C-alpha positions as a Markdown table, in Angstrom:
| # | Residue | x | y | z |
|---|---|---|---|---|
| 1 | Unk | 11.3 | -18.8 | -14.6 |
| 2 | Unk | 13.3 | -15.7 | -13.9 |
| 3 | Unk | 16.3 | -14.9 | -11.6 |
| 4 | Unk | 14.2 | -14.3 | -8.5 |
| 5 | Unk | 11.2 | -16.2 | -7.1 |
| 6 | Unk | 7.9 | -14.8 | -5.8 |
| 7 | Unk | 6.3 | -16.8 | -3.0 |
| 8 | Unk | 2.6 | -16.5 | -3.3 |
| 9 | Unk | -0.6 | -18.2 | -4.4 |
| 10 | Unk | -0.9 | -18.9 | -8.1 |
| 11 | Unk | -3.1 | -16.6 | -10.2 |
| 12 | Unk | -5.1 | -17.4 | -13.2 |
| 13 | Unk | -4.8 | -14.0 | -14.9 |
| 14 | Unk | -3.7 | -10.5 | -14.0 |
| 15 | Unk | -3.8 | -7.0 | -15.5 |
| 16 | Unk | -0.7 | -6.5 | -17.7 |
| 17 | Unk | 1.0 | -4.4 | -20.3 |
| 18 | Unk | 4.5 | -5.0 | -21.6 |
| 19 | Unk | 7.2 | -2.5 | -21.0 |
| 20 | Unk | 7.5 | -0.1 | -24.1 |
| 21 | Unk | 10.3 | -0.9 | -26.5 |
| 22 | Unk | 13.5 | 0.9 | -25.6 |
| 23 | Unk | 12.2 | 1.8 | -22.2 |
| 24 | Unk | 14.3 | 1.3 | -19.1 |
| 25 | Unk | 11.7 | 2.3 | -16.6 |
| 26 | Unk | 11.5 | 0.2 | -13.4 |
| 27 | Unk | 7.8 | 0.9 | -13.2 |
| 28 | Unk | 6.0 | 1.7 | -16.4 |
| 29 | Unk | 2.6 | 3.2 | -16.5 |
| 30 | Unk | -0.5 | 1.7 | -18.0 |
| 31 | Unk | -1.1 | 3.4 | -21.3 |
| 32 | Unk | -4.8 | 4.1 | -20.5 |
| 33 | Unk | -4.3 | 5.6 | -17.1 |
| 34 | Unk | -6.1 | 6.5 | -15.0 |
| 35 | Unk | -8.3 | 3.4 | -14.5 |
| 36 | Unk | -10.7 | 5.2 | -12.1 |
| 37 | Unk | -11.5 | 8.8 | -13.0 |
| 38 | Unk | -13.0 | 11.6 | -11.0 |
| 39 | Unk | -16.8 | 11.5 | -10.2 |
| 40 | Unk | -16.9 | 7.7 | -10.9 |
| 41 | Unk | -20.4 | 7.3 | -9.4 |
| 42 | Unk | -23.1 | 9.6 | -8.2 |
| 43 | Unk | -22.2 | 11.4 | -5.0 |
| 44 | Unk | -18.5 | 10.4 | -5.1 |
| 45 | Unk | -16.1 | 13.1 | -6.2 |
| 46 | Unk | -12.9 | 11.0 | -6.1 |
| 47 | Unk | -11.7 | 7.5 | -5.6 |
| 48 | Unk | -7.9 | 7.0 | -5.1 |
| 49 | Unk | -5.3 | 5.3 | -2.7 |
| 50 | Unk | -7.1 | 2.0 | -2.8 |
| 51 | Unk | -6.3 | -1.7 | -2.4 |
| 52 | Unk | -7.2 | -4.8 | -4.5 |
| 53 | Unk | -6.7 | -8.5 | -4.4 |
| 54 | Unk | -7.4 | -11.5 | -6.8 |
| 55 | Unk | -10.8 | -12.9 | -6.1 |
| 56 | Unk | -12.8 | -16.0 | -7.1 |
| 57 | Unk | -13.0 | -17.3 | -10.7 |
| 58 | Unk | -10.2 | -15.1 | -11.8 |
| 59 | Unk | -11.9 | -11.8 | -11.0 |
| 60 | Unk | -10.7 | -9.0 | -8.7 |
| 61 | Unk | -12.1 | -7.3 | -5.6 |
| 62 | Unk | -11.0 | -4.3 | -3.7 |
| 63 | Unk | -11.5 | -1.8 | -0.9 |
| 64 | Unk | -11.4 | 1.7 | -2.2 |
| 65 | Unk | -10.9 | 5.1 | -0.6 |
| 66 | Unk | -13.9 | 7.1 | -1.7 |
| 67 | Unk | -14.6 | 10.8 | -1.0 |
| 68 | Unk | -18.1 | 12.2 | -1.1 |
| 69 | Unk | -18.9 | 15.5 | -2.7 |
| 70 | Unk | -18.7 | 16.9 | 0.8 |
| 71 | Unk | -15.1 | 15.6 | 0.9 |
| 72 | Unk | -15.6 | 13.0 | 3.6 |
| 73 | Unk | -13.5 | 9.8 | 3.0 |
| 74 | Unk | -14.9 | 6.3 | 3.6 |
| 75 | Unk | -14.3 | 2.8 | 2.4 |
| 76 | Unk | -16.3 | 1.1 | -0.4 |
| 77 | Unk | -16.1 | -2.3 | -2.1 |
| 78 | Unk | -15.3 | -2.5 | -5.8 |
| 79 | Unk | -15.3 | -5.4 | -8.2 |
| 80 | Unk | -13.6 | -6.0 | -11.6 |
| 81 | Unk | -13.4 | -8.8 | -14.2 |
| 82 | Unk | -10.0 | -7.7 | -15.5 |
| 83 | Unk | -8.5 | -5.6 | -12.7 |
| 84 | Unk | -8.8 | -2.5 | -14.8 |
| 85 | Unk | -12.5 | -1.7 | -15.2 |
| 86 | Unk | -14.3 | -1.3 | -11.9 |
| 87 | Unk | -17.8 | -1.2 | -10.5 |
| 88 | Unk | -18.5 | 0.0 | -7.0 |
| 89 | Unk | -21.1 | -0.8 | -4.4 |
| 90 | Unk | -23.7 | 1.9 | -3.7 |
| 91 | Unk | -23.1 | 2.1 | 0.0 |
| 92 | Unk | -19.9 | 2.3 | 2.2 |
| 93 | Unk | -18.7 | -0.7 | 4.1 |
| 94 | Unk | -20.8 | -1.4 | 7.2 |
| 95 | Unk | -18.4 | -2.5 | 9.9 |
| 96 | Unk | -19.6 | -4.5 | 12.9 |
| 97 | Unk | -17.6 | -5.2 | 16.1 |
| 98 | Unk | -16.9 | -8.7 | 17.3 |
| 99 | Unk | -20.3 | -8.8 | 19.1 |
| 100 | Unk | -22.1 | -8.0 | 15.9 |
| 101 | Unk | -22.9 | -4.3 | 16.8 |
| 102 | Unk | -22.3 | -1.4 | 14.4 |
| 103 | Unk | -18.8 | 0.2 | 14.7 |
| 104 | Unk | -18.3 | 2.5 | 11.8 |
| 105 | Unk | -15.6 | 5.1 | 11.7 |
| 106 | Unk | -16.4 | 8.8 | 11.2 |
| 107 | Unk | -13.8 | 8.8 | 8.4 |
| 108 | Unk | -11.6 | 6.1 | 6.8 |
| 109 | Unk | -8.9 | 6.4 | 4.2 |
| 110 | Unk | -5.9 | 4.8 | 2.5 |
| 111 | Unk | -6.8 | 1.1 | 2.9 |
| 112 | Unk | -4.5 | -1.8 | 2.4 |
| 113 | Unk | -6.0 | -5.3 | 1.8 |
| 114 | Unk | -4.1 | -8.4 | 2.8 |
| 115 | Unk | -5.0 | -12.1 | 2.5 |
| 116 | Unk | -3.6 | -14.2 | 5.4 |
| 117 | Unk | -4.5 | -17.8 | 5.2 |
| 118 | Unk | -8.3 | -17.9 | 4.5 |
| 119 | Unk | -9.2 | -14.4 | 5.6 |
| 120 | Unk | -8.9 | -10.9 | 4.2 |
| 121 | Unk | -7.8 | -8.1 | 6.4 |
| 122 | Unk | -8.4 | -4.4 | 5.8 |
| 123 | Unk | -6.0 | -1.9 | 7.4 |
| 124 | Unk | -6.8 | 1.8 | 7.1 |
| 125 | Unk | -6.3 | 5.2 | 8.7 |
| 126 | Unk | -9.3 | 5.6 | 11.0 |
| 127 | Unk | -10.7 | 8.2 | 13.4 |
| 128 | Unk | -9.7 | 7.2 | 17.0 |
| 129 | Unk | -9.6 | 10.6 | 18.7 |
| 130 | Unk | -7.2 | 11.6 | 15.9 |
| 131 | Unk | -5.8 | 9.6 | 13.0 |
| 132 | Unk | -4.8 | 6.1 | 13.9 |
| 133 | Unk | -4.9 | 2.6 | 12.4 |
| 134 | Unk | -8.1 | 0.6 | 12.0 |
| 135 | Unk | -8.3 | -3.2 | 11.4 |
| 136 | Unk | -11.1 | -5.4 | 10.1 |
| 137 | Unk | -11.5 | -8.9 | 8.6 |
| 138 | Unk | -13.8 | -10.5 | 6.1 |
| 139 | Unk | -14.1 | -13.7 | 4.1 |
| 140 | Unk | -16.9 | -12.7 | 1.7 |
| 141 | Unk | -16.6 | -8.9 | 1.3 |
| 142 | Unk | -20.2 | -8.7 | 2.4 |
| 143 | Unk | -19.8 | -8.7 | 6.2 |
| 144 | Unk | -16.8 | -7.0 | 7.8 |
| 145 | Unk | -15.8 | -7.6 | 11.4 |
| 146 | Unk | -13.9 | -4.8 | 12.9 |
| 147 | Unk | -11.1 | -5.7 | 15.4 |
| 148 | Unk | -9.6 | -3.6 | 18.1 |
| 149 | Unk | -7.5 | -0.7 | 17.0 |
| 150 | Unk | -3.9 | -1.8 | 17.0 |
| 151 | Unk | -2.4 | 1.5 | 18.3 |
| 152 | Unk | -3.3 | 4.7 | 20.1 |
| 153 | Unk | -3.2 | 8.0 | 18.1 |
| 154 | Unk | -1.4 | 9.2 | 16.2 |
| 155 | Unk | -0.4 | 6.7 | 13.5 |
| 156 | Unk | -0.9 | 6.0 | 9.8 |
| 157 | Unk | 0.1 | 3.7 | 6.9 |
| 158 | Unk | -0.7 | 0.4 | 8.6 |
| 159 | Unk | 0.5 | -2.6 | 6.4 |
| 160 | Unk | 0.2 | -6.2 | 7.5 |
| 161 | Unk | 2.6 | -8.9 | 6.2 |
| 162 | Unk | 0.8 | -11.6 | 4.2 |
| 163 | Unk | 1.8 | -14.4 | 6.6 |
| 164 | Unk | 2.9 | -14.9 | 10.1 |
| 165 | Unk | 6.7 | -14.6 | 10.7 |
| 166 | Unk | 8.1 | -16.8 | 13.5 |
| 167 | Unk | 4.6 | -17.4 | 14.7 |
| 168 | Unk | 3.5 | -13.8 | 14.9 |
| 169 | Unk | 1.5 | -11.3 | 12.8 |
| 170 | Unk | 3.6 | -8.4 | 11.7 |
| 171 | Unk | 2.5 | -4.9 | 10.8 |
| 172 | Unk | 4.3 | -1.8 | 9.5 |
| 173 | Unk | 3.2 | 1.7 | 10.6 |
| 174 | Unk | 4.4 | 5.3 | 10.7 |
| 175 | Unk | 4.0 | 7.4 | 13.8 |
| 176 | Unk | 2.5 | 10.7 | 13.0 |
| 177 | Unk | 0.7 | 13.7 | 14.5 |
| 178 | Unk | -2.8 | 15.1 | 14.2 |
| 179 | Unk | -2.1 | 17.0 | 11.0 |
| 180 | Unk | -0.3 | 16.6 | 7.7 |
| 181 | Unk | 2.7 | 14.9 | 9.4 |
| 182 | Unk | 6.0 | 16.7 | 8.5 |
| 183 | Unk | 8.1 | 13.8 | 9.7 |
| 184 | Unk | 8.1 | 10.0 | 9.9 |
| 185 | Unk | 10.0 | 6.7 | 9.8 |
| 186 | Unk | 8.6 | 3.2 | 9.3 |
| 187 | Unk | 8.3 | 0.9 | 12.3 |
| 188 | Unk | 7.4 | -2.8 | 12.8 |
| 189 | Unk | 5.2 | -4.3 | 15.5 |
| 190 | Unk | 4.0 | -7.9 | 16.2 |
| 191 | Unk | 1.1 | -9.7 | 17.7 |
| 192 | Unk | 0.1 | -13.3 | 18.5 |
| 193 | Unk | -3.6 | -12.6 | 18.3 |
| 194 | Unk | -4.2 | -9.4 | 16.3 |
| 195 | Unk | -5.3 | -7.7 | 19.6 |
| 196 | Unk | -2.1 | -7.0 | 21.6 |
| 197 | Unk | 0.8 | -5.5 | 19.8 |
| 198 | Unk | 4.4 | -5.1 | 20.9 |
| 199 | Unk | 8.0 | -5.8 | 20.3 |
| 200 | Unk | 8.2 | -2.6 | 18.3 |
| 201 | Unk | 11.2 | -2.3 | 15.9 |
| 202 | Unk | 12.5 | 0.5 | 13.8 |
| 203 | Unk | 12.7 | -0.5 | 10.1 |
| 204 | Unk | 13.6 | 2.5 | 7.9 |
| 205 | Unk | 14.4 | 6.1 | 8.4 |
| 206 | Unk | 13.6 | 9.0 | 6.1 |
| 207 | Unk | 16.5 | 10.6 | 4.3 |
| 208 | Unk | 19.4 | 9.1 | 2.5 |
| 209 | Unk | 21.2 | 10.8 | -0.4 |
| 210 | Unk | 18.1 | 11.8 | -2.2 |
| 211 | Unk | 15.6 | 14.6 | -1.3 |
| 212 | Unk | 12.7 | 12.6 | -2.7 |
| 213 | Unk | 12.3 | 10.8 | 0.7 |
| 214 | Unk | 13.8 | 13.4 | 3.0 |
| 215 | Unk | 10.7 | 14.5 | 4.8 |
| 216 | Unk | 8.9 | 11.2 | 5.6 |
| 217 | Unk | 8.3 | 7.7 | 4.4 |
| 218 | Unk | 5.5 | 5.2 | 4.8 |
| 219 | Unk | 4.7 | 1.6 | 3.9 |
| 220 | Unk | 2.7 | 0.9 | 0.7 |
| 221 | Unk | 1.2 | -2.4 | -0.4 |
| 222 | Unk | 1.6 | -5.6 | 1.6 |
| 223 | Unk | 5.3 | -6.7 | 1.3 |
| 224 | Unk | 5.9 | -9.3 | -1.4 |
| 225 | Unk | 7.7 | -12.5 | -0.3 |
| 226 | Unk | 10.6 | -13.3 | -2.6 |
| 227 | Unk | 13.7 | -15.4 | -2.7 |
| 228 | Unk | 15.7 | -12.3 | -1.8 |
| 229 | Unk | 13.6 | -11.2 | 1.1 |
| 230 | Unk | 10.4 | -9.1 | 1.6 |
| 231 | Unk | 10.1 | -6.7 | -1.3 |
| 232 | Unk | 8.6 | -3.5 | 0.1 |
| 233 | Unk | 7.2 | -0.7 | -2.0 |
| 234 | Unk | 6.8 | 2.5 | 0.0 |
| 235 | Unk | 6.1 | 6.2 | -0.5 |
| 236 | Unk | 8.8 | 8.9 | 0.1 |
| 237 | Unk | 8.0 | 12.5 | 0.5 |
| 238 | Unk | 10.0 | 15.6 | -0.4 |
| 239 | Unk | 9.3 | 19.1 | 1.0 |
| 240 | Unk | 9.6 | 21.6 | -1.9 |
| 241 | Unk | 9.0 | 25.3 | -2.3 |
| 242 | Unk | 5.8 | 24.3 | -4.0 |
| 243 | Unk | 4.6 | 21.7 | -1.4 |
| 244 | Unk | 5.0 | 18.0 | -0.8 |
| 245 | Unk | 5.9 | 15.6 | -3.6 |
| 246 | Unk | 5.1 | 11.9 | -3.1 |
| 247 | Unk | 7.2 | 9.3 | -5.0 |
| 248 | Unk | 7.4 | 5.5 | -4.8 |
| 249 | Unk | 10.6 | 3.8 | -3.4 |
| 250 | Unk | 11.7 | 0.2 | -3.1 |
| 251 | Unk | 13.5 | -1.8 | -0.4 |
| 252 | Unk | 14.2 | -5.5 | 0.4 |
| 253 | Unk | 13.8 | -6.6 | 4.1 |
| 254 | Unk | 15.2 | -9.6 | 5.8 |
| 255 | Unk | 12.8 | -12.6 | 5.4 |
| 256 | Unk | 13.0 | -13.7 | 9.1 |
| 257 | Unk | 13.7 | -10.3 | 10.8 |
| 258 | Unk | 12.0 | -7.6 | 8.6 |
| 259 | Unk | 13.3 | -4.8 | 10.7 |
| 260 | Unk | 16.6 | -5.4 | 8.9 |
| 261 | Unk | 16.9 | -3.6 | 5.6 |
| 262 | Unk | 19.0 | -5.6 | 3.2 |
| 263 | Unk | 18.8 | -3.3 | 0.2 |
| 264 | Unk | 17.2 | 0.1 | -0.4 |
| 265 | Unk | 17.3 | 2.0 | -3.6 |
| 266 | Unk | 18.7 | 5.5 | -3.3 |
| 267 | Unk | 16.5 | 6.4 | -6.3 |
| 268 | Unk | 12.7 | 6.6 | -6.6 |
| 269 | Unk | 11.0 | 4.0 | -8.7 |
| 270 | Unk | 8.2 | 6.3 | -9.8 |
| 271 | Unk | 7.6 | 10.0 | -9.3 |
| 272 | Unk | 4.8 | 12.4 | -10.5 |
| 273 | Unk | 5.4 | 13.2 | -14.1 |
| 274 | Unk | 2.1 | 12.7 | -15.9 |
| 275 | Unk | -0.7 | 15.3 | -15.8 |
| 276 | Unk | -3.0 | 13.1 | -13.8 |
| 277 | Unk | -0.2 | 12.7 | -11.1 |
| 278 | Unk | 0.9 | 16.3 | -11.1 |
| 279 | Unk | -2.5 | 18.1 | -11.1 |
| 280 | Unk | -5.5 | 17.2 | -8.9 |
| 281 | Unk | -7.0 | 17.6 | -5.5 |
| 282 | Unk | -3.5 | 17.4 | -4.1 |
| 283 | Unk | -0.8 | 18.0 | -6.7 |
| 284 | Unk | 2.3 | 15.8 | -7.2 |
| 285 | Unk | 1.3 | 12.5 | -5.6 |
| 286 | Unk | 1.9 | 8.9 | -6.5 |
| 287 | Unk | 0.8 | 6.7 | -3.6 |
| 288 | Unk | 1.0 | 2.9 | -3.8 |
| 289 | Unk | -1.5 | 0.8 | -1.9 |
| 290 | Unk | -1.7 | -2.6 | -3.7 |
| 291 | Unk | 0.1 | -5.1 | -5.9 |
| 292 | Unk | -1.1 | -8.1 | -7.9 |
| 293 | Unk | 1.7 | -10.6 | -8.5 |
| 294 | Unk | 2.1 | -13.7 | -10.7 |
| 295 | Unk | 4.6 | -16.2 | -9.1 |
| 296 | Unk | 4.8 | -18.1 | -12.4 |
| 297 | Unk | 6.0 | -15.2 | -14.6 |
| 298 | Unk | 7.2 | -12.7 | -12.0 |
| 299 | Unk | 4.9 | -10.0 | -13.2 |
| 300 | Unk | 3.8 | -7.3 | -10.8 |
| 301 | Unk | 0.9 | -4.9 | -11.2 |
| 302 | Unk | 0.9 | -1.9 | -8.9 |
| 303 | Unk | -2.2 | 0.1 | -8.0 |
| 304 | Unk | -1.5 | 3.7 | -6.9 |
| 305 | Unk | -3.4 | 6.8 | -6.2 |
| 306 | Unk | -2.6 | 9.9 | -8.3 |
| 307 | Unk | -2.9 | 13.5 | -7.1 |
| 308 | Unk | -5.5 | 12.3 | -4.5 |
| 309 | Unk | -8.0 | 12.3 | -7.4 |
| 310 | Unk | -7.8 | 9.0 | -9.4 |
| 311 | Unk | -6.5 | 5.4 | -9.4 |
| 312 | Unk | -3.7 | 4.5 | -11.7 |
| 313 | Unk | -1.9 | 1.3 | -12.6 |
| 314 | Unk | 1.8 | 0.5 | -13.2 |
| 315 | Unk | 3.8 | -2.6 | -14.1 |
| 316 | Unk | 7.1 | -4.2 | -13.4 |
| 317 | Unk | 8.7 | -7.6 | -12.9 |
| 318 | Unk | 10.4 | -9.1 | -9.9 |
| 319 | Unk | 13.7 | -9.4 | -11.8 |
| 320 | Unk | 13.6 | -5.8 | -13.0 |
| 321 | Unk | 12.7 | -4.4 | -9.6 |
| 322 | Unk | 15.0 | -6.5 | -7.4 |
| 323 | Unk | 18.0 | -6.0 | -9.8 |
| 324 | Unk | 17.4 | -2.2 | -9.7 |
| 325 | Unk | 17.0 | -2.0 | -5.9 |
| 326 | Unk | 20.2 | -4.0 | -5.4 |
| 327 | Unk | 22.2 | -2.1 | -8.0 |
| 328 | Unk | 21.3 | 1.3 | -6.6 |
| 329 | Unk | 21.2 | 0.3 | -2.9 |
| 330 | Unk | 22.6 | 2.6 | -0.2 |
| 331 | Unk | 22.9 | 2.3 | 3.6 |
| 332 | Unk | 20.8 | 4.8 | 5.4 |
| 333 | Unk | 21.5 | 5.3 | 9.1 |
| 334 | Unk | 21.0 | 2.1 | 11.1 |
| 335 | Unk | 18.5 | 0.5 | 8.7 |
| 336 | Unk | 20.8 | -2.6 | 8.3 |
| 337 | Unk | 20.5 | -3.4 | 12.0 |
| 338 | Unk | 17.7 | -5.0 | 14.1 |
| 339 | Unk | 15.7 | -1.9 | 14.9 |
| 340 | Unk | 15.6 | -2.1 | 18.7 |
């Protein structure tokens, strides 16, 4: 057992590769990246920015952002024995409303997948008279019940916490506009019933001493509950003379009041450096959407989209990540306060 504790369900196996000898990377890349390449199945040009969870009998299941050869994004279920090699269903997810009637979005992208008690929740960017947040639930990944949209437009990067906090569901989001948002902070909202959302709180603001998160930030995978607080991986965006650059950052939020930032690394944890991250449909993007964690060993596997073209995999441990975030932490604005 390491220095810090992960609070989560036990896992029988997980994708893993040891950190290379002499490496001091906080997140190190899988040596056989990308794990999902371009044109993975007929009619699909790219799969990226996708979310996975452990499934039955030690296997893995996920909801993936898939784009057709006409460049229209939708969500599709994928399955894997080892978390690395994936097969995908032939059709997009068919969403039904709570009365059992079809309710499919015109487009859907950047899903997160979160297990809360005995149900799995999908949160994604949906078409609601402009980009906003969609929400659905499933128990078997065969039928998906779509719930009411949590917010009005415009909003992106919806991320549920993996359990209720003080009796309420909590969700992170980032207010946006109708385009490729050139601004954005992370906010927190809560609900007793997953229908009515309120008590909105500011969590983190863009900026700090580094340009890598100077333009906007957004939540990544579901926060990981640890003995130090909620470990949040997020994306930070820089505006360069050659366009946007997406990197991965890390912060630790208060366990009972997650609008309070306890620690926030001034440095990125991963930035585009490999060809599959720098060159693609959208250049210079690493975009985290999911983690698999092992509470026994502290291992963390991180699934991220690369260059809006492929799915890649990285690794870390709770001790390495938390130590790094704490040792490089800086205060940004009023992030250390309750965000009212």
